[in-house]
N, CA, C and O atoms as CSV, one atom per row, in Angstrom:
chain,resi,resn,atom,element,x,y,z
A,1,MET,N,N,10.830,-9.248,-3.185
A,1,MET,CA,C,9.431,-8.945,-2.317
A,1,MET,C,C,8.973,-8.094,-3.553
A,1,MET,O,O,9.643,-7.143,-3.956
A,2,SER,N,N,7.960,-8.432,-4.049
A,2,SER,CA,C,6.507,-7.056,-4.794
A,2,SER,C,C,6.410,-6.452,-4.024
A,2,SER,O,O,6.364,-6.644,-2.808
A,3,ARG,N,N,6.345,-5.310,-4.844
A,3,ARG,CA,C,6.506,-3.686,-4.749
A,3,ARG,C,C,4.032,-4.440,-4.349
A,3,ARG,O,O,3.151,-3.920,-5.034
A,4,ILE,N,N,3.857,-4.969,-3.821
A,4,ILE,CA,C,2.406,-4.258,-3.204
A,4,ILE,C,C,2.303,-3.791,-1.931
A,4,ILE,O,O,3.249,-3.810,-1.144
A,5,CYS,N,N,0.989,-3.285,-1.619
A,5,CYS,CA,C,0.395,-2.567,-0.201
A,5,CYS,C,C,0.358,-3.894,1.220
A,5,CYS,O,O,-0.400,-4.751,1.675
A,6,GLN,N,N,1.225,-3.528,1.369
A,6,GLN,CA,C,-0.444,-4.983,2.256
A,6,GLN,C,C,-1.453,-4.735,2.775
A,6,GLN,O,O,-2.160,-5.663,3.168
A,7,LEU,N,N,-1.721,-3.822,2.890
A,7,LEU,CA,C,-3.050,-3.248,3.665
A,7,LEU,C,C,-4.243,-2.917,2.408
A,7,LEU,O,O,-5.272,-3.568,2.230
A,8,THR,N,N,-3.786,-1.728,1.619
A,8,THR,CA,C,-4.447,-1.838,0.051
A,8,THR,C,C,-4.870,-2.836,-1.033
A,8,THR,O,O,-6.018,-3.049,-1.423
A,9,GLY,N,N,-3.452,-3.550,-1.551
A,9,GLY,CA,C,-3.212,-4.383,-1.947
A,9,GLY,C,C,-2.693,-3.650,-3.740
A,9,GLY,O,O,-2.476,-4.147,-4.845
A,10,LYS,N,N,-2.689,-2.640,-3.318
A,10,LYS,CA,C,-1.793,-1.977,-4.595
A,10,LYS,C,C,-0.756,-2.187,-5.097
A,10,LYS,O,O,0.110,-2.832,-4.507
A,11,LYS,N,N,-0.599,-1.730,-6.223
A,11,LYS,CA,C,0.390,-2.582,-7.283
A,11,LYS,C,C,0.710,-1.605,-8.341
A,11,LYS,O,O,-0.096,-0.699,-8.551
A,12,ALA,N,N,1.709,-1.681,-8.976
A,12,ALA,CA,C,2.319,-0.772,-9.686
A,12,ALA,C,C,1.326,-0.849,-11.094
A,12,ALA,O,O,1.026,-2.010,-11.375
A,13,LEU,N,N,0.738,0.253,-12.075
A,13,LEU,CA,C,0.237,0.607,-13.214
A,13,LEU,C,C,1.061,0.555,-14.286
A,13,LEU,O,O,2.252,0.812,-14.109
A,14,LYS,N,N,0.583,0.220,-15.571
A,14,LYS,CA,C,1.093,0.378,-16.712
A,14,LYS,C,C,1.163,1.307,-17.566
A,14,LYS,O,O,0.076,1.742,-17.186
A,15,GLY,N,N,1.482,2.116,-18.489
A,15,GLY,CA,C,0.964,3.692,-19.080
A,15,GLY,C,C,2.251,3.803,-19.801
A,15,GLY,O,O,3.149,2.968,-19.913
A,16,ASN,N,N,2.132,5.336,-20.393
A,16,ASN,CA,C,2.889,5.297,-22.102
A,16,ASN,C,C,3.502,6.933,-20.879
A,16,ASN,O,O,3.074,7.724,-20.039
A,17,ASN,N,N,4.729,6.552,-21.635
A,17,ASN,CA,C,5.657,7.632,-21.801
A,17,ASN,C,C,5.077,8.495,-22.997
A,17,ASN,O,O,4.791,7.760,-23.942
A,18,VAL,N,N,4.738,10.237,-23.314
A,18,VAL,CA,C,4.312,10.381,-24.241
A,18,VAL,C,C,5.486,11.280,-24.815
A,18,VAL,O,O,4.766,12.272,-24.927
A,19,SER,N,N,6.640,11.700,-25.240
A,19,SER,CA,C,6.928,12.738,-26.287
A,19,SER,C,C,6.417,13.771,-26.888
A,19,SER,O,O,5.306,13.843,-27.413
A,20,HIS,N,N,7.349,14.698,-26.805
A,20,HIS,CA,C,7.389,16.375,-27.479
A,20,HIS,C,C,6.458,15.395,-28.883
A,20,HIS,O,O,5.272,15.683,-29.048
A,21,SER,N,N,6.896,14.645,-29.501
A,21,SER,CA,C,6.598,14.129,-30.889
A,21,SER,C,C,5.280,13.124,-31.305
A,21,SER,O,O,4.694,12.576,-32.238
A,22,ASN,N,N,5.303,13.314,-30.027
A,22,ASN,CA,C,4.016,11.972,-29.588
A,22,ASN,C,C,4.125,10.924,-29.353
A,22,ASN,O,O,3.291,10.194,-28.818
A,23,THR,N,N,6.055,10.451,-30.016
A,23,THR,CA,C,6.028,8.648,-29.627
A,23,THR,C,C,5.164,8.684,-28.526
A,23,THR,O,O,4.522,9.597,-28.007
A,24,LYS,N,N,5.402,6.415,-28.064
A,24,LYS,CA,C,4.862,6.703,-27.084
A,24,LYS,C,C,5.499,5.136,-26.583
A,24,LYS,O,O,5.405,4.070,-27.192
A,25,THR,N,N,6.175,5.417,-25.252
A,25,THR,CA,C,6.840,3.655,-24.662
A,25,THR,C,C,6.244,3.146,-23.877
A,25,THR,O,O,5.930,4.075,-23.133
A,26,ARG,N,N,5.962,2.540,-23.607
A,26,ARG,CA,C,5.565,1.695,-22.456
A,26,ARG,C,C,6.593,2.398,-21.060
A,26,ARG,O,O,7.709,2.908,-21.159
A,27,ARG,N,N,5.738,2.194,-19.784
A,27,ARG,CA,C,6.479,3.200,-18.425
A,27,ARG,C,C,5.205,2.287,-17.170
A,27,ARG,O,O,4.051,1.860,-17.134
A,28,GLN,N,N,6.249,2.399,-16.452
A,28,GLN,CA,C,5.335,1.709,-15.614
A,28,GLN,C,C,4.767,2.961,-14.495
A,28,GLN,O,O,4.709,4.137,-14.855
A,29,PHE,N,N,4.401,2.548,-13.218
A,29,PHE,CA,C,3.653,3.864,-12.493
A,29,PHE,C,C,3.976,2.801,-11.083
A,29,PHE,O,O,3.604,1.629,-11.013
A,30,LYS,N,N,4.743,3.532,-10.040
A,30,LYS,CA,C,5.299,2.786,-9.285
A,30,LYS,C,C,4.704,3.356,-8.216
A,30,LYS,O,O,4.644,4.580,-8.329
A,31,VAL,N,N,4.100,2.790,-6.912
A,31,VAL,CA,C,3.392,2.831,-5.554
A,31,VAL,C,C,4.866,2.719,-4.590
A,31,VAL,O,O,5.886,2.050,-4.422
A,32,ASN,N,N,3.861,4.312,-3.963
A,32,ASN,CA,C,4.892,4.807,-3.797
A,32,ASN,C,C,4.750,4.207,-1.621
A,32,ASN,O,O,4.195,4.681,-0.630
A,33,LEU,N,N,5.550,3.090,-1.890
A,33,LEU,CA,C,5.672,1.940,-1.026
A,33,LEU,C,C,6.557,2.577,0.663
A,33,LEU,O,O,7.564,3.188,0.304
A,34,LYS,N,N,6.458,2.583,2.049
A,34,LYS,CA,C,7.408,2.768,2.749
A,34,LYS,C,C,7.374,1.577,3.723
A,34,LYS,O,O,6.400,0.832,3.624
A,35,ARG,N,N,8.107,1.357,4.451
A,35,ARG,CA,C,8.043,-0.020,5.510
A,35,ARG,C,C,8.127,0.446,6.836
A,35,ARG,O,O,9.194,0.752,7.368
A,36,LYS,N,N,7.080,0.505,7.355
A,36,LYS,CA,C,6.667,1.763,8.703
A,36,LYS,C,C,6.231,0.255,9.785
A,36,LYS,O,O,5.709,-0.808,9.450
A,37,ARG,N,N,6.680,0.712,11.082
A,37,ARG,CA,C,6.388,0.280,12.592
A,37,ARG,C,C,5.011,0.756,12.883
A,37,ARG,O,O,4.732,1.943,13.052
A,38,PHE,N,N,4.196,-0.192,12.933
A,38,PHE,CA,C,2.980,0.125,14.103
A,38,PHE,C,C,2.197,-0.687,15.220
A,38,PHE,O,O,1.814,-1.850,15.098
A,39,PHE,N,N,1.992,0.288,16.546
A,39,PHE,CA,C,2.107,-0.299,17.047
A,39,PHE,C,C,0.342,-0.677,17.616
A,39,PHE,O,O,-0.204,0.404,17.837
A,40,VAL,N,N,-0.697,-1.949,17.913
A,40,VAL,CA,C,-1.660,-1.887,18.035
A,40,VAL,C,C,-2.024,-2.162,19.397
A,40,VAL,O,O,-1.780,-3.199,20.015
A,41,PRO,N,N,-2.571,-1.239,19.772
A,41,PRO,CA,C,-3.019,-0.923,21.021
A,41,PRO,C,C,-4.089,-2.148,21.752
A,41,PRO,O,O,-4.525,-2.362,22.883
A,42,GLU,N,N,-4.157,-2.492,21.021
A,42,GLU,CA,C,-5.709,-4.076,20.942
A,42,GLU,C,C,-5.431,-5.355,21.147
A,42,GLU,O,O,-6.020,-6.272,21.719
A,43,THR,N,N,-3.968,-5.207,20.317
A,43,THR,CA,C,-3.369,-6.248,21.125
A,43,THR,C,C,-2.050,-6.263,21.586
A,43,THR,O,O,-1.634,-7.356,21.969
A,44,GLY,N,N,-1.146,-5.114,21.648
A,44,GLY,CA,C,-0.654,-4.437,22.073
A,44,GLY,C,C,1.267,-5.338,22.041
A,44,GLY,O,O,2.163,-5.549,22.858
A,45,GLU,N,N,1.009,-5.598,20.534
A,45,GLU,CA,C,2.467,-5.872,19.969
A,45,GLU,C,C,2.399,-4.739,18.827
A,45,GLU,O,O,1.443,-4.079,18.419
A,46,TRP,N,N,3.662,-4.749,18.484
A,46,TRP,CA,C,3.985,-4.165,17.423
A,46,TRP,C,C,4.249,-4.305,15.884
A,46,TRP,O,O,5.301,-4.923,15.719
A,47,LEU,N,N,3.559,-3.883,14.500
A,47,LEU,CA,C,3.137,-4.641,13.468
A,47,LEU,C,C,4.454,-3.471,12.181
A,47,LEU,O,O,4.769,-2.282,12.227
A,48,THR,N,N,4.784,-4.430,11.372
A,48,THR,CA,C,5.791,-4.005,10.488
A,48,THR,C,C,5.101,-4.042,9.328
A,48,THR,O,O,4.771,-5.118,8.829
A,49,LEU,N,N,4.819,-2.909,8.796
A,49,LEU,CA,C,4.020,-3.536,7.306
A,49,LEU,C,C,4.489,-3.220,6.024
A,49,LEU,O,O,5.606,-2.748,6.237
A,50,ARG,N,N,4.275,-3.203,4.745
A,50,ARG,CA,C,5.499,-2.202,3.228
A,50,ARG,C,C,3.649,-1.486,3.129
A,50,ARG,O,O,2.621,-2.148,2.993
A,51,VAL,N,N,3.734,-0.524,3.209
A,51,VAL,CA,C,2.944,0.206,2.819
A,51,VAL,C,C,2.636,1.555,2.111
A,51,VAL,O,O,3.430,2.496,2.147
A,52,SER,N,N,1.319,1.604,1.399
A,52,SER,CA,C,2.175,2.608,0.193
A,52,SER,C,C,0.805,4.123,1.373
A,52,SER,O,O,-0.167,4.017,2.122
A,53,THR,N,N,1.888,5.597,0.641
A,53,THR,CA,C,1.480,6.492,1.527
A,53,THR,C,C,0.412,6.347,1.704
A,53,THR,O,O,0.222,6.542,2.905
A,54,SER,N,N,-0.921,5.989,0.979
A,54,SER,CA,C,-2.342,6.536,1.092
A,54,SER,C,C,-2.743,5.590,2.036
A,54,SER,O,O,-3.853,5.529,2.563
A,55,ALA,N,N,-1.500,4.631,2.284
A,55,ALA,CA,C,-2.389,3.941,3.676
A,55,ALA,C,C,-2.470,3.745,4.267
A,55,ALA,O,O,-3.245,2.983,4.845
A,56,ILE,N,N,-1.088,4.777,4.702
A,56,ILE,CA,C,-0.734,5.305,6.028
A,56,ILE,C,C,-1.432,6.890,6.452
A,56,ILE,O,O,-1.396,7.548,7.491
A,57,LYS,N,N,-2.135,7.145,4.952
A,57,LYS,CA,C,-3.370,8.539,5.821
A,57,LYS,C,C,-4.416,7.712,6.147
A,57,LYS,O,O,-4.822,7.939,7.287
A,58,ASN,N,N,-5.049,6.772,5.530
A,58,ASN,CA,C,-6.145,5.543,5.826
A,58,ASN,C,C,-5.612,5.222,7.248
A,58,ASN,O,O,-6.515,4.980,8.049
A,59,ILE,N,N,-4.697,5.179,7.608
A,59,ILE,CA,C,-4.620,4.469,9.504
A,59,ILE,C,C,-4.410,6.001,9.911
A,59,ILE,O,O,-4.414,5.990,11.142
A,60,ASN,N,N,-4.330,6.583,9.715
A,60,ASN,CA,C,-4.281,7.992,10.673
A,60,ASN,C,C,-5.632,8.149,10.595
A,60,ASN,O,O,-5.658,8.995,11.489
A,61,LYS,N,N,-6.472,8.074,10.364
A,61,LYS,CA,C,-7.995,8.297,9.851
A,61,LYS,C,C,-8.847,7.570,10.556
A,61,LYS,O,O,-9.746,8.218,11.093
A,62,LYS,N,N,-8.845,6.558,10.702
A,62,LYS,CA,C,-9.493,5.505,10.860
A,62,LYS,C,C,-8.981,4.529,12.035
A,62,LYS,O,O,-9.794,3.806,12.609
A,63,GLY,N,N,-7.428,4.522,12.428
A,63,GLY,CA,C,-6.772,3.450,13.209
A,63,GLY,C,C,-6.204,2.249,12.645
A,63,GLY,O,O,-7.032,1.703,11.917
A,64,ILE,N,N,-4.913,1.523,12.713
A,64,ILE,CA,C,-4.632,0.298,12.395
A,64,ILE,C,C,-5.231,-0.775,13.041
A,64,ILE,O,O,-4.849,-1.772,12.429
A,65,PHE,N,N,-5.931,-1.091,13.905
A,65,PHE,CA,C,-6.717,-2.369,14.582
A,65,PHE,C,C,-7.779,-2.165,12.905
A,65,PHE,O,O,-7.590,-3.058,12.078
A,66,ALA,N,N,-8.586,-1.271,12.601
A,66,ALA,CA,C,-9.596,-1.376,11.591
A,66,ALA,C,C,-9.185,-1.021,10.163
A,66,ALA,O,O,-10.059,-0.873,9.309
A,67,CYS,N,N,-8.208,-0.914,9.939
A,67,CYS,CA,C,-7.562,-1.456,8.782
A,67,CYS,C,C,-6.719,-2.528,8.200
A,67,CYS,O,O,-6.492,-3.003,7.087
A,68,VAL,N,N,-6.279,-2.740,9.684
A,68,VAL,CA,C,-6.159,-4.444,9.497
A,68,VAL,C,C,-7.159,-5.193,9.469
A,68,VAL,O,O,-7.078,-6.156,8.706
A,69,LYS,N,N,-8.115,-5.061,10.077
A,69,LYS,CA,C,-9.202,-6.016,9.880
A,69,LYS,C,C,-9.750,-6.001,8.859
A,69,LYS,O,O,-10.247,-7.044,8.435
A,70,GLU,N,N,-9.832,-4.828,8.147
A,70,GLU,CA,C,-10.431,-4.734,7.173
A,70,GLU,C,C,-9.664,-5.116,5.668
A,70,GLU,O,O,-10.135,-5.051,4.532
A,71,ALA,N,N,-8.132,-5.590,6.184
A,71,ALA,CA,C,-7.028,-5.932,4.803
A,71,ALA,C,C,-7.708,-7.838,4.886
A,71,ALA,O,O,-8.008,-8.574,3.946
A,72,GLN,N,N,-7.760,-8.182,6.776
A,72,GLN,CA,C,-7.497,-9.690,6.924
A,72,GLN,C,C,-9.203,-9.807,5.895
A,72,GLN,O,O,-9.008,-10.483,4.885
A,73,GLU,N,N,-10.656,-9.306,5.999
A,73,GLU,CA,C,-11.804,-9.363,5.733
A,73,GLU,C,C,-11.846,-10.115,3.904
A,73,GLU,O,O,-12.377,-11.055,3.313
A,74,ASN,N,N,-10.734,-8.745,3.565
A,74,ASN,CA,C,-10.955,-8.483,1.905
A,74,ASN,C,C,-9.926,-9.587,1.694
A,74,ASN,O,O,-9.849,-9.837,0.491
A,75,GLY,N,N,-9.072,-10.369,2.460
A,75,GLY,CA,C,-8.381,-11.512,1.925
A,75,GLY,C,C,-6.854,-11.321,1.673
A,75,GLY,O,O,-6.068,-12.237,1.428
A,76,ILE,N,N,-6.514,-9.835,1.782
A,76,ILE,CA,C,-5.195,-9.042,1.405
A,76,ILE,C,C,-3.524,-9.185,1.997
A,76,ILE,O,O,-2.387,-9.064,1.541
A,77,LEU,N,N,-4.325,-9.589,3.575
A,77,LEU,CA,C,-3.465,-10.022,4.713
A,77,LEU,C,C,-3.751,-10.743,5.261
A,77,LEU,O,O,-4.854,-10.780,5.806
A,78,ALA,N,N,-2.748,-11.752,5.361
A,78,ALA,CA,C,-2.887,-12.571,6.399
A,78,ALA,C,C,-3.333,-12.852,7.468
A,78,ALA,O,O,-3.372,-11.874,8.215
A,79,LYS,N,N,-3.797,-14.018,8.016
A,79,LYS,CA,C,-4.135,-13.541,9.653
A,79,LYS,C,C,-3.238,-13.921,10.739
A,79,LYS,O,O,-3.487,-13.577,11.894
C-alpha cells in the first residue's frame, strides 16, 4: 500500500540531507499518515481511511461528509 493520503492526495516529497560539510544526499519527506475510522452521520455508516494529520484537522473543521465529497469531486477518492 502506497503512502498517500486518501482525502488530500498528499505523498512523499524528495529533497536533500545537507551535512555540516555541505555534502548533499537524497532523502524523502514522508507524509504523517494515520489509519482512522470516521462516522458519517448523513449516511449512518463508518468509514476507515488512511489520512494525513493535516486532513484530520480539516475534517474537524469542515466535517467528514464535506471532506469526502470534496475528495470525490477532485478524483482523489473513489465513489
